[in-house]
C-alpha positions as CSV (number, residue, x, y, z in Angstrom):
1,M,0.0,0.0,0.0
2,S,2.8,2.4,0.7
3,D,4.3,1.8,-2.8
4,F,1.0,2.9,-4.3
5,K,0.9,6.1,-2.1
6,L,4.5,6.8,-3.0
7,K,3.8,6.5,-6.7
8,I,0.7,8.8,-6.4
9,V,2.7,11.4,-4.5
10,L,5.6,11.3,-6.9
11,S,3.3,11.6,-10.0
12,V,1.5,14.6,-8.4
13,L,4.8,16.3,-7.6
14,T,6.1,15.6,-11.1
15,G,3.0,17.1,-12.6
16,V,3.2,20.2,-10.4
17,I,6.9,20.8,-11.2
18,F,6.3,20.2,-14.9
19,S,3.4,22.7,-15.0
20,F,5.4,25.2,-13.0
21,V,8.2,25.1,-15.5
22,F,5.9,25.7,-18.4
23,I,4.2,28.6,-16.6
24,L,7.5,30.2,-16.0
25,L,8.5,29.7,-19.6
26,A,5.3,31.4,-20.7
27,F,6.2,34.5,-18.7
28,V,9.9,34.6,-19.6
29,L,9.8,33.9,-23.3
30,P,8.0,36.4,-25.6
31,A,5.1,35.1,-27.7
32,Q,6.3,36.7,-30.9
33,K,9.1,39.0,-31.9
34,E,8.3,42.6,-32.3
35,E,9.5,43.7,-35.7
36,P,9.5,47.4,-36.6
37,T,7.1,48.3,-39.3
38,L,8.3,50.7,-41.9
39,M,5.8,53.4,-42.9
40,K,6.1,54.2,-46.6
41,K,5.0,57.6,-47.8
42,P,2.3,57.5,-50.5
43,S,3.8,58.1,-53.9
44,N,0.5,58.7,-55.8
45,I,-3.0,60.0,-55.2
46,L,-4.5,56.5,-55.0
47,E,-2.2,55.5,-52.2
48,E,-3.0,58.7,-50.3
49,V,-6.7,58.0,-50.6
50,S,-6.2,54.4,-49.5
51,K,-4.2,55.6,-46.5
52,S,-6.8,58.1,-45.5
53,L,-9.6,55.5,-45.8
54,R,-7.7,53.1,-43.5
55,K,-7.6,55.7,-40.8
């Protein structure tokens, strides 16, 4: 009976530690890299209208 309890306790502790590691990794590692977006100036009237409509 004590072997069974030991296995249960060890499996619960392993699950808790495994979950804790993944929770820490979720906070430490970024979800995606922030890449700078380049804003291009409109070169013709159609691009200017399109840009003003998006705003």
